[in-house]
C-alpha distance (Angstrom), angle and dihedral (degrees) to the residues before:
residue distance angle dihedral
M1 . . .
T2 3.81 . .
P3 3.83 112.4 .
L4 3.78 105.7 -98.1
E5 3.75 93.9 -125.5
Q6 3.78 87.2 61.7
L7 3.79 99.7 48.0
Y8 3.80 94.1 120.7
T9 3.75 145.4 7.6
D10 3.77 116.2 -127.2
D11 3.76 122.1 -103.6
P12 3.82 112.8 -152.8
R13 3.80 89.4 -145.0
W14 3.79 92.0 65.1
Y15 3.79 93.2 75.7
A16 3.77 94.4 57.4
M17 3.80 88.2 47.9
I18 3.80 90.6 50.2
G19 3.79 90.0 49.8
D20 3.81 89.9 52.8
I21 3.81 90.5 50.3
H22 3.80 90.9 52.1
A23 3.81 89.3 52.9
L24 3.80 91.9 47.0
L25 3.81 91.1 51.0
E26 3.79 88.7 57.1
R27 3.82 89.1 52.3
V28 3.78 90.8 49.9
K29 3.80 90.5 49.3
I30 3.80 91.6 50.7
S31 3.80 92.3 46.1
E32 3.84 90.5 52.9
E33 3.79 92.0 47.2
Q34 3.82 90.0 53.8
S35 3.82 94.9 44.0
D36 3.76 129.0 94.4
D37 3.82 93.9 -163.1
V38 3.80 104.5 53.6
L39 3.82 94.5 134.8
H40 3.82 91.1 51.6
R41 3.81 92.1 50.5
R42 3.80 92.8 47.2
R43 3.75 92.0 49.6
L44 3.79 91.8 47.4
S45 3.80 90.8 49.5
R46 3.78 91.6 51.0
I47 3.79 91.9 49.7
L48 3.85 87.2 52.7
S49 3.82 90.4 50.4
I50 3.79 94.3 50.1
H51 3.79 93.5 46.0
A52 3.81 90.3 49.9
S53 3.81 96.9 45.0
T54 3.78 93.4 50.2
A55 3.76 93.2 41.2
I56 3.81 90.9 56.0
E57 3.81 86.9 60.6
G58 3.79 93.1 51.1
N59 3.83 102.2 -89.7
R60 3.82 107.6 158.1
L61 3.78 101.3 -157.8
S62 3.81 115.8 117.3
L63 3.80 121.7 -124.7
S64 3.81 90.8 -102.7
Q65 3.84 90.0 50.6
V66 3.81 90.8 50.4
A67 3.79 89.3 51.7
D68 3.81 90.1 50.0
V69 3.82 91.4 50.9
I70 3.76 91.1 50.3
N71 3.78 91.3 47.4
G72 3.83 91.7 51.6
K73 3.79 95.4 -111.2
P74 3.82 122.5 143.3
V75 3.78 112.5 -94.5
W76 3.82 128.5 -167.9
G77 3.79 105.2 -141.2
P78 3.81 144.8 99.2
P79 3.82 108.6 -48.0
K80 3.78 90.5 -135.4
D81 3.80 91.6 56.1
I82 3.79 91.9 48.0
K83 3.79 90.9 49.9
E84 3.80 90.5 50.1
V85 3.81 90.9 56.6
Q86 3.85 92.8 46.7
N87 3.77 90.5 49.9
A88 3.79 93.0 48.2
W89 3.78 92.4 48.7
R90 3.82 89.6 53.5
A91 3.79 94.0 45.9
Y92 3.80 94.1 49.6
N93 3.82 93.0 45.1
E94 3.80 90.3 52.3
M95 3.83 92.1 48.5
T96 3.83 92.9 105.9
G97 3.81 88.8 64.5
Y98 3.78 95.6 54.1
D99 3.80 124.0 95.1
P100 3.84 105.7 -144.3
W101 3.81 91.0 -146.9
S102 3.78 97.2 50.4
V103 3.81 119.7 101.4
D104 3.82 89.3 -159.6
D105 3.83 91.3 55.1
L106 3.81 91.3 47.5
L107 3.82 88.5 55.3
K108 3.83 91.2 45.1
A109 3.80 91.0 52.0
H110 3.78 91.2 48.2
A111 3.79 88.6 51.8
H112 3.77 90.9 52.8
L113 3.82 92.0 47.9
T114 3.78 95.9 47.8
D115 3.81 104.9 29.9
A116 3.82 110.7 151.1
L117 3.80 90.5 -4.6
V118 3.86 108.9 83.8
E119 3.77 140.6 26.0
E120 3.78 115.1 -99.8
S121 3.82 92.8 19.5
G122 3.76 108.3 -173.3
Q123 3.81 91.8 12.7
F124 3.80 134.9 96.2
R125 3.77 110.9 -104.5
T126 3.80 120.0 -96.9
V127 3.80 96.0 -158.3
G128 3.77 136.4 60.4
V129 3.82 119.4 -94.4
A130 3.75 137.6 -165.4
V131 3.80 136.7 -170.8
V132 3.81 105.6 -126.1
R133 3.83 125.7 -167.1
G134 3.83 119.9 -131.4
D135 3.79 90.6 -98.5
G136 3.76 93.2 54.3
V137 3.83 98.9 -100.2
V138 3.80 112.5 140.4
M139 3.79 107.8 -124.7
H140 3.78 98.5 -179.0
R141 3.82 139.6 -4.9
G142 3.79 119.2 -146.2
A143 3.77 121.0 -127.1
P144 3.79 116.6 -78.1
A145 3.79 108.4 -78.8
E146 3.80 94.6 -121.5
E147 3.84 89.9 56.8
V148 3.84 97.0 49.0
P149 3.87 100.2 89.0
A150 3.80 93.4 51.3
L151 3.82 94.1 42.7
V152 3.82 92.2 51.9
E153 3.76 92.1 47.3
Q154 3.85 90.0 50.5
L155 3.81 90.7 48.8
L156 3.78 95.0 50.7
T157 3.79 91.8 45.1
W158 3.81 88.6 51.6
G159 3.78 90.6 49.6
K160 3.82 91.4 51.5
T161 3.80 95.3 48.9
T162 3.80 105.8 33.0
E163 3.80 118.7 109.6
A164 3.83 92.2 -145.1
H165 3.79 117.5 121.7
P166 3.83 111.2 -87.6
L167 3.78 90.9 -119.0
I168 3.83 88.6 59.1
T169 3.85 94.8 38.6
S170 3.79 92.9 51.0
S171 3.80 92.2 50.4
A172 3.79 92.2 47.8
V173 3.82 91.8 49.7
H174 3.82 90.3 48.3
Y175 3.77 90.9 51.7
M176 3.80 95.2 45.6
L177 3.81 92.1 50.5
E178 3.80 86.9 55.8
H179 3.78 90.8 45.1
I180 3.80 96.9 49.2
H181 3.82 89.8 40.9
P182 3.81 93.6 -157.8
F183 3.82 97.3 -176.6
R184 3.73 136.6 57.1
D185 3.81 89.7 -123.2
G186 3.78 137.5 -7.6
N187 3.85 95.7 54.4
G188 3.82 93.3 131.0
R189 3.80 93.2 47.7
I190 3.80 93.4 48.2
G191 3.83 92.3 45.4
R192 3.81 92.7 54.1
L193 3.83 92.9 43.4
W194 3.80 90.8 49.1
Q195 3.77 93.8 51.9
T196 3.82 89.4 51.1
L197 3.80 88.6 49.1
V198 3.76 94.0 50.9
L199 3.83 91.7 47.8
S200 3.80 91.7 47.0
R201 3.81 89.2 57.1
W202 3.78 88.3 55.8
N203 3.81 95.2 42.6
P204 3.86 119.1 5.1
L205 3.85 90.2 -146.6
F206 3.82 88.6 75.5
A207 3.83 90.2 68.9
W208 3.83 85.2 76.4
M209 3.79 103.6 34.9
P210 3.84 114.9 115.6
I211 3.83 94.9 -131.2
E212 3.79 91.0 145.8
T213 3.78 89.6 56.4
L214 3.77 92.6 61.1
V215 3.82 91.0 45.0
H216 3.79 88.6 52.7
H217 3.82 92.4 51.8
N218 3.82 89.0 49.2
Q219 3.79 98.9 38.8
A220 3.79 96.0 139.8
R221 3.79 91.0 53.4
Y222 3.81 90.2 45.9
Y223 3.79 92.0 56.7
Q224 3.80 91.6 41.0
A225 3.81 90.9 54.0
L226 3.81 89.9 50.0
Q227 3.84 90.3 51.7
E228 3.78 94.9 45.9
S229 3.78 91.3 51.8
H230 3.80 91.8 66.4
A231 3.78 99.4 27.2
G232 3.80 92.5 110.0
A233 3.79 131.8 61.1
V234 3.80 90.8 -85.2
V235 3.81 133.4 31.1
D236 3.80 116.9 -90.6
C237 3.79 109.3 169.2
R238 3.78 93.6 -171.9
P239 3.87 93.6 115.1
F240 3.86 90.5 50.9
I241 3.82 93.0 48.1
S242 3.82 89.8 49.9
F243 3.79 90.7 50.7
M244 3.81 93.4 48.3
L245 3.80 94.1 47.8
D246 3.81 88.1 54.6
A247 3.79 91.3 47.4
I248 3.79 92.8 47.7
G249 3.82 91.2 51.6
N250 3.75 91.0 49.3
S251 3.86 92.0 46.8
L252 3.81 88.1 57.6
Y253 3.80 90.7 50.8
R254 3.81 88.6 48.7
Y255 3.86 91.4 51.6
I256 3.79 89.2 51.6
D257 3.82 89.0 49.0
I258 3.84 89.3 52.8
A259 3.77 88.1 52.1
T260 3.75 94.4 53.1
E261 3.78 101.9 33.0
T262 3.77 103.8 49.5
R263 3.81 144.0 44.0
A264 3.81 94.3 166.9
D265 3.81 126.8 137.0
A266 3.82 108.2 -100.9
G267 3.79 88.8 -155.1
V268 3.78 91.9 73.1
S269 3.80 109.8 75.7
D270 3.82 96.2 -155.7
T271 3.78 90.2 52.7
V272 3.78 91.7 48.5
N273 3.78 90.1 53.3
D274 3.83 93.3 45.2
T275 3.80 94.2 43.7
V276 3.76 95.1 53.5
N277 3.73 100.7 38.3
D278 3.80 110.1 26.1
T279 3.80 97.4 56.3
A280 3.77 92.4 50.5
N281 3.79 93.2 43.2
E282 3.80 92.8 49.3
L283 3.78 91.8 51.0
S284 3.82 89.7 48.6
R285 3.86 90.1 51.4
R286 3.78 91.1 50.4
I287 3.81 92.0 48.5
L288 3.84 91.2 50.9
A289 3.79 90.1 47.4
M290 3.80 91.3 52.8
L291 3.77 91.6 48.4
R292 3.81 92.5 50.6
D293 3.79 88.1 55.6
N294 3.79 94.7 40.8
P295 3.79 115.0 16.9
R296 3.83 90.7 -176.9
A297 3.81 95.4 55.5
T298 3.80 112.4 135.4
A299 3.82 126.3 -132.6
N300 3.79 89.0 -114.9
A301 3.75 93.1 53.7
M302 3.82 92.6 47.1
A303 3.81 91.1 47.5
S304 3.79 90.5 52.7
A305 3.80 93.7 46.5
L306 3.82 94.7 46.0
Q307 3.81 93.8 38.7
V308 3.77 97.0 -126.1
S309 3.81 132.3 114.4
D310 3.78 124.5 -81.3
S311 3.83 89.1 -118.2
T312 3.79 90.7 56.0
I313 3.81 91.7 52.9
K314 3.80 91.5 47.1
R315 3.81 92.0 50.6
H316 3.83 91.0 51.0
L317 3.82 90.8 47.9
K318 3.80 90.4 51.2
T319 3.84 91.4 49.0
L320 3.83 92.0 47.1
R321 3.78 90.6 52.2
E322 3.82 91.9 48.0
Q323 3.80 88.8 50.3
G324 3.81 90.8 52.8
R325 3.82 92.5 -117.5
L326 3.78 96.3 113.5
Q327 3.78 136.1 35.5
R328 3.74 133.3 -167.8
V329 3.80 117.8 -139.5
G330 3.75 119.4 -166.1
S331 3.81 129.5 -6.2
D332 3.76 126.0 -27.9
K333 3.82 91.1 -106.2
A334 3.77 103.0 37.1
G335 3.79 102.8 24.3
H336 3.79 133.7 88.6
W337 3.74 141.9 -140.5
V338 3.87 125.8 -103.9
V339 3.80 116.4 -158.5
I340 3.81 110.2 -144.6
G341 3.79 118.8 -145.8
R342 3.77 134.5 6.5
P343 3.77 125.9 -52.4
Q344 3.83 113.5 -84.0
């Protein structure tokens, strides 16, 4: 295993990204202080996180079904998927009781996440594991089973004692949990939960940030960043840290959007689904309509016309491009937009 002090090489861009995250946290704090529905927003954000984190691992329940499970309503769906959501809800709600640098608490959290779902729940694996692509190609082999307990203990000790910024530390710990692959199953879920836990110890607001949601929407990039971080002869999780810093910044923007876009009751599953998706989808439709009419429209002009911030427009443009619904032709200054597909 790579010596922990050499887990990554610095990227000068990180520090501007970290500065932006600090500024966004202040905006989140102010928006919460000015809000009369903080508990609703936090609950909604956590529902989003749980839906996203389980969906990444193949859970087939919709967001509204996840909300129903959490609210104790009957749901027609695969029992395993329902149990995954119940387990995740418990694990996230018990997060305040976990010590991020305790091996015992890591095992306890894994037990909560995987209860009645996997062999060796709450225990380090006793067998070898590999991440295998759909065509049978082995993408990554976890550490030898006999080395796992010592490697995890070393990692958590490093995380507790390093002088790196918590945003960098949490991302490196997340990556290394995926790299070591200490459990038979549930490594992705525990890695994402543990990063959220580490960040929440630095700033309690992170307990409610929908980081997993942004990872879910950028799943291909997430796995690419994991692959690139061990593509060489030694581990360098610089690509993964860069990806996570971007996702964290976007998650803060998303939380602010939730604050300004909705006053719905998170206890009603249909409203949860509509609140989160319909507002964003409607704005995307309006952006595409504007660009059909004026392919050279600027983000500033669209923001003014649609009465949202420049950053909101830019995030939607980025998402639309990632979804293959929008293409930029030419330079940022002299180019134009091409809308792909028919109006929805």
